[in-house]
VMD Tcl script that builds the backbone (N, CA, C; Angstrom):
set m [mol new atoms 447]
animate dup $m
set s [atomselect $m all]
$s set {name element resname resid chain x y z} {
  {N N UNK 1 A -37.837 20.400 -23.983}
  {CA C UNK 1 A -37.933 20.869 -23.146}
  {C C UNK 1 A -37.469 20.402 -21.745}
  {N N UNK 2 A -37.913 18.898 -21.594}
  {CA C UNK 2 A -37.872 17.823 -20.453}
  {C C UNK 2 A -36.279 17.432 -20.777}
  {N N UNK 3 A -35.871 17.298 -22.042}
  {CA C UNK 3 A -34.545 16.363 -22.011}
  {C C UNK 3 A -33.962 17.105 -21.353}
  {N N UNK 4 A -33.814 18.636 -22.325}
  {CA C UNK 4 A -32.603 19.619 -21.881}
  {C C UNK 4 A -32.237 19.918 -20.596}
  {N N UNK 5 A -33.748 20.196 -19.919}
  {CA C UNK 5 A -33.678 20.374 -18.356}
  {C C UNK 5 A -32.557 19.520 -17.563}
  {N N UNK 6 A -33.216 17.820 -18.263}
  {CA C UNK 6 A -32.032 16.787 -17.162}
  {C C UNK 6 A -30.834 16.627 -17.543}
  {N N UNK 7 A -30.753 17.343 -19.021}
  {CA C UNK 7 A -29.390 17.087 -19.682}
  {C C UNK 7 A -28.146 17.891 -19.360}
  {N N UNK 8 A -28.911 18.805 -18.090}
  {CA C UNK 8 A -27.375 19.626 -18.054}
  {C C UNK 8 A -27.897 21.220 -18.176}
  {N N UNK 9 A -29.245 21.432 -19.262}
  {CA C UNK 9 A -29.467 22.544 -19.717}
  {C C UNK 9 A -30.413 23.789 -18.351}
  {N N UNK 10 A -30.421 23.364 -17.300}
  {CA C UNK 10 A -31.394 24.018 -16.466}
  {C C UNK 10 A -30.460 23.671 -14.829}
  {N N UNK 11 A -29.945 24.187 -14.319}
  {CA C UNK 11 A -29.551 23.978 -12.821}
  {C C UNK 11 A -30.852 22.873 -11.847}
  {N N UNK 12 A -30.346 22.087 -11.013}
  {CA C UNK 12 A -31.199 21.068 -10.575}
  {C C UNK 12 A -32.286 22.009 -9.729}
  {N N UNK 13 A -31.668 22.866 -9.137}
  {CA C UNK 13 A -32.933 23.635 -8.378}
  {C C UNK 13 A -34.096 24.297 -9.127}
  {N N UNK 14 A -33.450 24.049 -10.506}
  {CA C UNK 14 A -34.751 25.409 -11.386}
  {C C UNK 14 A -35.524 24.784 -12.207}
  {N N UNK 15 A -35.324 23.175 -11.861}
  {CA C UNK 15 A -35.921 22.353 -12.875}
  {C C UNK 15 A -37.334 22.729 -12.333}
  {N N UNK 16 A -38.313 22.124 -13.646}
  {CA C UNK 16 A -39.808 21.587 -13.292}
  {C C UNK 16 A -40.653 21.024 -13.669}
  {N N UNK 17 A -41.653 20.186 -13.081}
  {CA C UNK 17 A -42.427 19.316 -13.789}
  {C C UNK 17 A -43.452 19.707 -14.713}
  {N N UNK 18 A -43.298 18.758 -16.051}
  {CA C UNK 18 A -44.333 19.411 -16.931}
  {C C UNK 18 A -45.519 18.489 -17.051}
  {N N UNK 19 A -46.453 18.770 -17.178}
  {CA C UNK 19 A -47.867 18.166 -17.523}
  {C C UNK 19 A -48.508 18.191 -19.256}
  {N N UNK 20 A -48.249 16.373 -19.751}
  {CA C UNK 20 A -48.934 17.101 -21.158}
  {C C UNK 20 A -49.879 16.815 -21.133}
  {N N UNK 21 A -51.198 17.605 -21.510}
  {CA C UNK 21 A -52.798 17.288 -21.956}
  {C C UNK 21 A -53.191 16.831 -23.007}
  {N N UNK 22 A -51.928 17.014 -24.216}
  {CA C UNK 22 A -52.267 16.942 -25.519}
  {C C UNK 22 A -51.276 15.535 -26.256}
  {N N UNK 23 A -51.748 14.543 -25.839}
  {CA C UNK 23 A -50.398 13.585 -26.385}
  {C C UNK 23 A -50.466 13.114 -27.444}
  {N N UNK 24 A -49.510 13.247 -28.318}
  {CA C UNK 24 A -49.431 12.875 -30.088}
  {C C UNK 24 A -47.893 12.378 -29.842}
  {N N UNK 25 A -48.163 10.920 -30.592}
  {CA C UNK 25 A -46.593 10.298 -30.619}
  {C C UNK 25 A -46.368 10.692 -32.199}
  {N N UNK 26 A -44.915 9.902 -32.516}
  {CA C UNK 26 A -44.311 10.356 -33.461}
  {C C UNK 26 A -45.048 9.797 -34.943}
  {N N UNK 27 A -46.123 8.868 -34.464}
  {CA C UNK 27 A -46.905 8.703 -35.932}
  {C C UNK 27 A -48.313 9.448 -36.068}
  {N N UNK 28 A -48.892 10.088 -35.204}
  {CA C UNK 28 A -49.459 11.232 -35.072}
  {C C UNK 28 A -50.789 10.239 -34.415}
  {N N UNK 29 A -50.665 9.117 -33.793}
  {CA C UNK 29 A -51.249 9.093 -32.435}
  {C C UNK 29 A -51.751 9.478 -31.478}
  {N N UNK 30 A -53.160 10.247 -31.105}
  {CA C UNK 30 A -53.309 10.907 -30.002}
  {C C UNK 30 A -54.021 9.742 -28.491}
  {N N UNK 31 A -53.549 10.256 -27.652}
  {CA C UNK 31 A -53.851 9.248 -26.060}
  {C C UNK 31 A -54.753 10.118 -25.512}
  {N N UNK 32 A -55.563 9.282 -24.727}
  {CA C UNK 32 A -56.482 9.947 -23.809}
  {C C UNK 32 A -55.899 10.702 -22.416}
  {N N UNK 33 A -55.017 9.938 -22.139}
  {CA C UNK 33 A -54.327 10.006 -20.445}
  {C C UNK 33 A -53.125 11.050 -20.721}
  {N N UNK 34 A -53.167 12.170 -19.932}
  {CA C UNK 34 A -51.763 13.134 -19.907}
  {C C UNK 34 A -50.979 12.532 -19.439}
  {N N UNK 35 A -50.172 12.624 -19.695}
  {CA C UNK 35 A -48.253 12.323 -18.945}
  {C C UNK 35 A -47.581 13.496 -18.246}
  {N N UNK 36 A -47.102 12.806 -17.103}
  {CA C UNK 36 A -46.243 14.035 -16.292}
  {C C UNK 36 A -44.913 13.353 -16.435}
  {N N UNK 37 A -43.793 14.296 -16.282}
  {CA C UNK 37 A -42.659 13.982 -16.386}
  {C C UNK 37 A -42.225 14.989 -15.115}
  {N N UNK 38 A -40.883 14.200 -14.286}
  {CA C UNK 38 A -40.466 15.084 -13.239}
  {C C UNK 38 A -41.709 15.885 -11.870}
  {N N UNK 39 A -42.849 14.847 -12.028}
  {CA C UNK 39 A -43.724 15.272 -10.616}
  {C C UNK 39 A -43.111 15.195 -9.186}
  {N N UNK 40 A -42.384 13.988 -9.107}
  {CA C UNK 40 A -42.513 13.250 -8.133}
  {C C UNK 40 A -40.433 14.080 -7.536}
  {N N UNK 41 A -39.428 14.132 -8.572}
  {CA C UNK 41 A -38.212 14.773 -8.139}
  {C C UNK 41 A -37.533 15.284 -9.532}
  {N N UNK 42 A -38.407 16.006 -9.675}
  {CA C UNK 42 A -37.291 17.310 -11.064}
  {C C UNK 42 A -36.748 17.955 -10.115}
  {N N UNK 43 A -36.375 18.544 -8.935}
  {CA C UNK 43 A -35.813 19.212 -8.194}
  {C C UNK 43 A -35.888 18.913 -6.456}
  {N N UNK 44 A -35.248 19.258 -5.588}
  {CA C UNK 44 A -35.212 19.122 -4.116}
  {C C UNK 44 A -36.779 19.645 -3.400}
  {N N UNK 45 A -36.538 21.552 -4.479}
  {CA C UNK 45 A -37.623 21.603 -3.925}
  {C C UNK 45 A -39.145 20.826 -4.151}
  {N N UNK 46 A -39.160 20.246 -5.544}
  {CA C UNK 46 A -40.385 20.118 -6.255}
  {C C UNK 46 A -40.635 18.256 -5.072}
  {N N UNK 47 A -39.747 17.901 -5.001}
  {CA C UNK 47 A -39.499 16.450 -3.877}
  {C C UNK 47 A -40.179 17.285 -2.589}
  {N N UNK 48 A -39.945 18.375 -1.605}
  {CA C UNK 48 A -39.963 18.480 -0.777}
  {C C UNK 48 A -41.546 19.135 -0.795}
  {N N UNK 49 A -41.981 19.838 -1.723}
  {CA C UNK 49 A -43.270 20.086 -1.743}
  {C C UNK 49 A -44.342 18.447 -1.436}
  {N N UNK 50 A -44.072 18.093 -2.979}
  {CA C UNK 50 A -44.698 16.486 -2.411}
  {C C UNK 50 A -44.573 15.451 -1.362}
  {N N UNK 51 A -43.693 16.273 -0.254}
  {CA C UNK 51 A -43.362 15.662 1.005}
  {C C UNK 51 A -43.955 16.550 2.160}
  {N N UNK 52 A -43.887 17.748 1.805}
  {CA C UNK 52 A -44.611 18.778 2.841}
  {C C UNK 52 A -43.618 18.666 3.950}
  {N N UNK 53 A -42.481 18.807 3.657}
  {CA C UNK 53 A -41.423 19.086 4.350}
  {C C UNK 53 A -40.924 20.049 3.557}
  {N N UNK 54 A -39.816 20.781 4.587}
  {CA C UNK 54 A -38.683 21.283 4.256}
  {C C UNK 54 A -37.786 20.492 3.258}
  {N N UNK 55 A -36.871 20.663 2.652}
  {CA C UNK 55 A -35.627 19.954 1.824}
  {C C UNK 55 A -34.852 19.120 2.896}
  {N N UNK 56 A -34.438 20.049 3.512}
  {CA C UNK 56 A -33.234 19.666 4.899}
  {C C UNK 56 A -34.252 18.898 5.910}
  {N N UNK 57 A -35.428 18.916 5.654}
  {CA C UNK 57 A -36.101 17.628 6.697}
  {C C UNK 57 A -36.705 16.091 6.451}
  {N N UNK 58 A -36.305 16.366 4.661}
  {CA C UNK 58 A -36.864 15.003 3.980}
  {C C UNK 58 A -36.076 14.059 4.427}
  {N N UNK 59 A -34.658 13.712 4.513}
  {CA C UNK 59 A -34.087 12.629 4.948}
  {C C UNK 59 A -34.631 12.179 6.667}
  {N N UNK 60 A -34.860 12.974 7.634}
  {CA C UNK 60 A -35.553 12.532 8.472}
  {C C UNK 60 A -36.855 11.965 8.241}
  {N N UNK 61 A -37.885 12.818 7.758}
  {CA C UNK 61 A -38.902 11.984 7.259}
  {C C UNK 61 A -38.627 10.992 6.632}
  {N N UNK 62 A -37.746 10.534 5.750}
  {CA C UNK 62 A -37.885 8.627 5.134}
  {C C UNK 62 A -37.820 8.255 6.564}
  {N N UNK 63 A -36.395 8.475 7.344}
  {CA C UNK 63 A -36.313 7.269 8.678}
  {C C UNK 63 A -37.302 7.038 9.275}
  {N N UNK 64 A -37.935 8.529 9.632}
  {CA C UNK 64 A -39.332 7.834 10.701}
  {C C UNK 64 A -40.261 6.990 9.738}
  {N N UNK 65 A -40.629 7.348 8.481}
  {CA C UNK 65 A -41.086 6.733 8.285}
  {C C UNK 65 A -40.801 4.724 7.810}
  {N N UNK 66 A -39.678 5.029 7.657}
  {CA C UNK 66 A -39.086 3.703 7.526}
  {C C UNK 66 A -39.239 2.738 8.972}
  {N N UNK 67 A -38.473 3.381 10.513}
  {CA C UNK 67 A -38.975 2.993 11.622}
  {C C UNK 67 A -40.210 2.913 12.117}
  {N N UNK 68 A -40.928 3.296 11.462}
  {CA C UNK 68 A -42.921 3.254 11.841}
  {C C UNK 68 A -43.533 2.973 10.715}
  {N N UNK 69 A -43.646 1.797 10.182}
  {CA C UNK 69 A -44.518 1.531 8.933}
  {C C UNK 69 A -45.925 1.674 9.380}
  {N N UNK 70 A -46.440 1.694 8.696}
  {CA C UNK 70 A -48.595 0.850 8.969}
  {C C UNK 70 A -48.565 -0.033 8.044}
  {N N UNK 71 A -49.121 -1.117 8.554}
  {CA C UNK 71 A -49.577 -2.229 8.100}
  {C C UNK 71 A -50.472 -2.413 6.931}
  {N N UNK 72 A -50.699 -2.319 6.090}
  {CA C UNK 72 A -51.405 -2.382 4.823}
  {C C UNK 72 A -53.193 -2.784 5.327}
  {N N UNK 73 A -54.217 -2.427 4.320}
  {CA C UNK 73 A -54.991 -2.885 4.870}
  {C C UNK 73 A -56.168 -2.977 3.702}
  {N N UNK 74 A -57.358 -3.598 3.799}
  {CA C UNK 74 A -57.407 -4.181 2.636}
  {C C UNK 74 A -58.891 -3.145 2.055}
  {N N UNK 75 A -59.291 -2.846 0.471}
  {CA C UNK 75 A -59.875 -2.068 0.440}
  {C C UNK 75 A -61.225 -2.491 -0.260}
  {N N UNK 76 A -62.487 -1.715 -0.451}
  {CA C UNK 76 A -63.683 -2.299 -0.826}
  {C C UNK 76 A -63.002 -2.857 -2.732}
  {N N UNK 77 A -62.464 -1.991 -3.306}
  {CA C UNK 77 A -62.420 -1.622 -4.532}
  {C C UNK 77 A -61.113 -0.654 -4.862}
  {N N UNK 78 A -60.710 -1.161 -6.701}
  {CA C UNK 78 A -59.745 -0.236 -6.571}
  {C C UNK 78 A -59.971 1.419 -6.673}
  {N N UNK 79 A -59.192 1.897 -6.728}
  {CA C UNK 79 A -59.088 3.689 -6.096}
  {C C UNK 79 A -60.071 4.458 -7.846}
  {N N UNK 80 A -59.582 4.035 -8.871}
  {CA C UNK 80 A -59.970 4.027 -9.938}
  {C C UNK 80 A -61.657 3.239 -10.292}
  {N N UNK 81 A -62.079 2.709 -9.631}
  {CA C UNK 81 A -62.897 1.934 -10.119}
  {C C UNK 81 A -62.704 0.987 -11.281}
  {N N UNK 82 A -61.814 0.903 -11.845}
  {CA C UNK 82 A -61.628 -0.195 -12.386}
  {C C UNK 82 A -60.904 -1.336 -12.415}
  {N N UNK 83 A -61.514 -2.569 -12.246}
  {CA C UNK 83 A -60.945 -3.945 -11.836}
  {C C UNK 83 A -60.610 -4.858 -12.943}
  {N N UNK 84 A -59.473 -5.331 -13.570}
  {CA C UNK 84 A -59.692 -6.303 -14.739}
  {C C UNK 84 A -58.513 -7.148 -14.192}
  {N N UNK 85 A -59.738 -8.387 -14.264}
  {CA C UNK 85 A -59.269 -9.917 -13.683}
  {C C UNK 85 A -59.250 -10.697 -14.654}
  {N N UNK 86 A -58.458 -12.189 -14.737}
  {CA C UNK 86 A -58.835 -13.161 -15.368}
  {C C UNK 86 A -58.511 -12.996 -17.013}
  {N N UNK 87 A -59.657 -13.573 -17.654}
  {CA C UNK 87 A -60.079 -13.452 -18.895}
  {C C UNK 87 A -60.394 -12.542 -19.549}
  {N N UNK 88 A -60.694 -11.382 -18.694}
  {CA C UNK 88 A -61.452 -10.082 -18.923}
  {C C UNK 88 A -60.367 -9.194 -19.367}
  {N N UNK 89 A -58.451 -9.478 -18.688}
  {CA C UNK 89 A -57.811 -8.836 -19.169}
  {C C UNK 89 A -57.387 -9.275 -20.446}
  {N N UNK 90 A -57.571 -10.678 -20.473}
  {CA C UNK 90 A -56.529 -11.022 -21.864}
  {C C UNK 90 A -57.698 -10.647 -23.477}
  {N N UNK 91 A -59.335 -9.981 -22.997}
  {CA C UNK 91 A -59.476 -9.842 -23.934}
  {C C UNK 91 A -59.269 -7.806 -24.009}
  {N N UNK 92 A -58.853 -7.177 -22.976}
  {CA C UNK 92 A -58.238 -5.609 -22.976}
  {C C UNK 92 A -56.860 -5.926 -23.398}
  {N N UNK 93 A -56.591 -6.528 -23.868}
  {CA C UNK 93 A -55.282 -6.841 -23.982}
  {C C UNK 93 A -54.549 -5.530 -24.641}
  {N N UNK 94 A -55.317 -5.182 -25.969}
  {CA C UNK 94 A -54.743 -4.253 -26.804}
  {C C UNK 94 A -54.537 -2.743 -26.107}
  {N N UNK 95 A -55.394 -2.942 -24.581}
  {CA C UNK 95 A -55.017 -1.727 -23.955}
  {C C UNK 95 A -53.354 -1.288 -23.679}
  {N N UNK 96 A -52.721 -1.594 -23.226}
  {CA C UNK 96 A -51.112 -1.559 -23.160}
  {C C UNK 96 A -50.878 -1.102 -23.991}
  {N N UNK 97 A -50.671 -1.133 -25.218}
  {CA C UNK 97 A -50.033 -0.632 -26.383}
  {C C UNK 97 A -50.897 0.710 -26.399}
  {N N UNK 98 A -51.992 0.892 -26.360}
  {CA C UNK 98 A -52.610 2.315 -27.188}
  {C C UNK 98 A -52.175 2.965 -25.907}
  {N N UNK 99 A -51.499 2.571 -24.601}
  {CA C UNK 99 A -51.348 3.728 -23.222}
  {C C UNK 99 A -49.961 4.272 -24.114}
  {N N UNK 100 A -49.568 5.424 -23.775}
  {CA C UNK 100 A -48.618 6.813 -24.374}
  {C C UNK 100 A -47.268 6.144 -23.131}
  {N N UNK 101 A -47.295 5.000 -23.464}
  {CA C UNK 101 A -45.504 4.650 -23.225}
  {C C UNK 101 A -44.487 5.445 -23.123}
  {N N UNK 102 A -43.718 5.515 -23.168}
  {CA C UNK 102 A -42.439 5.998 -23.901}
  {C C UNK 102 A -41.189 5.560 -22.860}
  {N N UNK 103 A -40.237 5.373 -24.154}
  {CA C UNK 103 A -39.066 4.601 -23.936}
  {C C UNK 103 A -38.287 5.606 -23.499}
  {N N UNK 104 A -37.462 6.008 -22.628}
  {CA C UNK 104 A -36.595 6.970 -22.552}
  {C C UNK 104 A -35.224 6.943 -23.235}
  {N N UNK 105 A -35.081 5.433 -23.263}
  {CA C UNK 105 A -33.383 5.697 -23.739}
  {C C UNK 105 A -33.207 4.813 -24.784}
  {N N UNK 106 A -33.893 5.209 -26.242}
  {CA C UNK 106 A -33.884 4.478 -27.343}
  {C C UNK 106 A -32.387 3.773 -27.945}
  {N N UNK 107 A -32.535 2.624 -27.923}
  {CA C UNK 107 A -31.125 1.820 -28.397}
  {C C UNK 107 A -30.360 0.749 -27.099}
  {N N UNK 108 A -31.108 1.647 -26.064}
  {CA C UNK 108 A -30.408 0.574 -24.622}
  {C C UNK 108 A -31.574 0.262 -24.126}
  {N N UNK 109 A -32.971 0.288 -23.990}
  {CA C UNK 109 A -33.936 -0.175 -23.473}
  {C C UNK 109 A -34.807 -1.427 -24.469}
  {N N UNK 110 A -34.999 -2.560 -23.971}
  {CA C UNK 110 A -35.666 -3.725 -25.513}
  {C C UNK 110 A -37.128 -3.542 -25.202}
  {N N UNK 111 A -37.513 -2.755 -24.945}
  {CA C UNK 111 A -39.469 -2.247 -24.657}
  {C C UNK 111 A -39.635 -0.371 -23.990}
  {N N UNK 112 A -40.545 -0.543 -24.612}
  {CA C UNK 112 A -41.569 0.914 -23.626}
  {C C UNK 112 A -41.651 1.096 -22.310}
  {N N UNK 113 A -41.346 1.499 -21.218}
  {CA C UNK 113 A -41.938 1.188 -19.815}
  {C C UNK 113 A -42.307 2.485 -19.118}
  {N N UNK 114 A -43.198 2.055 -18.324}
  {CA C UNK 114 A -43.403 2.910 -17.163}
  {C C UNK 114 A -42.513 3.411 -15.976}
  {N N UNK 115 A -42.355 4.475 -15.971}
  {CA C UNK 115 A -41.509 4.557 -14.442}
  {C C UNK 115 A -41.966 4.304 -13.091}
  {N N UNK 116 A -43.071 4.377 -12.928}
  {CA C UNK 116 A -43.625 4.285 -11.296}
  {C C UNK 116 A -44.542 3.920 -11.024}
  {N N UNK 117 A -44.875 2.342 -11.854}
  {CA C UNK 117 A -46.433 1.431 -11.732}
  {C C UNK 117 A -46.149 0.886 -10.249}
  {N N UNK 118 A -46.858 1.160 -9.423}
  {CA C UNK 118 A -47.120 0.750 -8.015}
  {C C UNK 118 A -47.323 -0.942 -8.077}
  {N N UNK 119 A -46.749 -1.627 -7.833}
  {CA C UNK 119 A -47.162 -3.079 -7.786}
  {C C UNK 119 A -47.485 -3.465 -6.285}
  {N N UNK 120 A -48.684 -4.681 -6.237}
  {CA C UNK 120 A -48.942 -4.817 -4.553}
  {C C UNK 120 A -48.853 -6.772 -5.219}
  {N N UNK 121 A -47.908 -7.607 -4.429}
  {CA C UNK 121 A -47.704 -8.509 -4.583}
  {C C UNK 121 A -47.126 -9.258 -3.263}
  {N N UNK 122 A -47.654 -11.107 -2.430}
  {CA C UNK 122 A -47.776 -11.549 -1.280}
  {C C UNK 122 A -46.863 -12.395 -2.174}
  {N N UNK 123 A -45.940 -12.786 -1.251}
  {CA C UNK 123 A -45.270 -14.307 -1.443}
  {C C UNK 123 A -45.779 -15.224 -1.231}
  {N N UNK 124 A -45.635 -15.941 -1.924}
  {CA C UNK 124 A -46.928 -17.769 -1.718}
  {C C UNK 124 A -46.680 -18.407 -0.923}
  {N N UNK 125 A -45.284 -18.538 -0.414}
  {CA C UNK 125 A -44.616 -19.115 0.852}
  {C C UNK 125 A -45.372 -18.602 2.074}
  {N N UNK 126 A -45.217 -17.571 2.512}
  {CA C UNK 126 A -45.068 -17.130 3.758}
  {C C UNK 126 A -46.184 -15.970 4.058}
  {N N UNK 127 A -46.840 -15.840 2.963}
  {CA C UNK 127 A -47.758 -14.382 2.503}
  {C C UNK 127 A -47.906 -13.214 3.116}
  {N N UNK 128 A -46.025 -12.946 2.864}
  {CA C UNK 128 A -46.214 -11.276 3.032}
  {C C UNK 128 A -46.148 -10.786 2.218}
  {N N UNK 129 A -47.055 -9.638 2.764}
  {CA C UNK 129 A -47.171 -8.381 1.559}
  {C C UNK 129 A -46.160 -7.464 0.611}
  {N N UNK 130 A -46.053 -6.881 -0.146}
  {CA C UNK 130 A -45.180 -5.943 -0.569}
  {C C UNK 130 A -45.962 -4.922 -1.171}
  {N N UNK 131 A -45.770 -3.277 -1.569}
  {CA C UNK 131 A -46.251 -2.623 -2.307}
  {C C UNK 131 A -45.278 -2.109 -2.607}
  {N N UNK 132 A -44.425 -1.673 -3.603}
  {CA C UNK 132 A -43.408 -0.731 -3.804}
  {C C UNK 132 A -43.928 0.186 -5.118}
  {N N UNK 133 A -43.278 0.746 -6.159}
  {CA C UNK 133 A -43.375 1.432 -7.310}
  {C C UNK 133 A -41.845 1.145 -7.710}
  {N N UNK 134 A -42.168 0.466 -8.719}
  {CA C UNK 134 A -40.884 -0.089 -9.925}
  {C C UNK 134 A -41.082 0.046 -11.033}
  {N N UNK 135 A -40.098 -0.052 -11.897}
  {CA C UNK 135 A -40.421 0.390 -13.288}
  {C C UNK 135 A -40.566 -0.793 -14.072}
  {N N UNK 136 A -41.587 -0.709 -14.962}
  {CA C UNK 136 A -42.150 -2.128 -15.635}
  {C C UNK 136 A -42.130 -1.850 -17.212}
  {N N UNK 137 A -41.780 -2.487 -17.776}
  {CA C UNK 137 A -41.452 -2.715 -19.611}
  {C C UNK 137 A -42.499 -3.474 -20.386}
  {N N UNK 138 A -43.198 -3.052 -20.948}
  {CA C UNK 138 A -44.328 -3.421 -21.908}
  {C C UNK 138 A -43.855 -4.203 -22.639}
  {N N UNK 139 A -43.839 -6.270 -22.531}
  {CA C UNK 139 A -42.794 -7.309 -23.067}
  {C C UNK 139 A -44.264 -8.019 -24.144}
  {N N UNK 140 A -45.315 -7.707 -24.162}
  {CA C UNK 140 A -46.231 -8.096 -24.344}
  {C C UNK 140 A -47.369 -7.218 -24.463}
  {N N UNK 141 A -48.636 -7.284 -24.990}
  {CA C UNK 141 A -50.239 -6.920 -25.203}
  {C C UNK 141 A -50.563 -7.201 -24.155}
  {N N UNK 142 A -50.340 -8.025 -23.265}
  {CA C UNK 142 A -50.953 -8.298 -22.331}
  {C C UNK 142 A -50.057 -8.241 -21.089}
  {N N UNK 143 A -48.582 -7.969 -21.417}
  {CA C UNK 143 A -47.692 -8.489 -19.988}
  {C C UNK 143 A -46.958 -7.312 -19.815}
  {N N UNK 144 A -46.462 -7.161 -18.271}
  {CA C UNK 144 A -45.479 -6.027 -18.055}
  {C C UNK 144 A -44.546 -6.976 -17.195}
  {N N UNK 145 A -43.310 -6.532 -17.753}
  {CA C UNK 145 A -41.825 -6.770 -16.637}
  {C C UNK 145 A -41.389 -6.223 -16.275}
  {N N UNK 146 A -41.567 -6.443 -14.628}
  {CA C UNK 146 A -41.004 -5.798 -14.069}
  {C C UNK 146 A -40.190 -5.958 -13.003}
  {N N UNK 147 A -38.901 -5.243 -12.884}
  {CA C UNK 147 A -37.913 -5.833 -12.252}
  {C C UNK 147 A -37.928 -5.231 -10.454}
  {N N UNK 148 A -38.143 -5.952 -9.650}
  {CA C UNK 148 A -38.115 -5.012 -8.180}
  {C C UNK 148 A -36.574 -6.018 -8.154}
  {N N UNK 149 A -36.040 -4.505 -7.977}
  {CA C UNK 149 A -34.689 -4.896 -7.037}
  {C C UNK 149 A -34.495 -3.952 -6.022}
}
mol reanalyze $m
mol bondsrecalc $m
mol representation Tube
mol addrep $m
């Protein structure tokens, strides 16, 4: 259904987001993590709901946001309440492959990937911080490759 709607089966204005709560892969493995597809931009109407603006006001809302950025602030802990660092990250390395990663273009991509990871980085020389949503490929049990273009 998802592939069909995005490859021409459903007009863009009629597309829907899909939420999968009983995720099972082709080998019968089950995952506790729900998977959503098309939640951010399946159609202009869905994107407008996410932006809280009518479709025709989205461009102006983005222009205003880019002209009036908000400085980042530090928080006490991650929103999920789970922070994994250092050696603990290596010990929990097997968690990445157990996630329901989905390679959208078999034969074209070198690894399964996430399409909307939230990455927070800091330039080691200038100290300038950046936060963005990037595609990240699973390169090893404890490593994601992120193309920050």
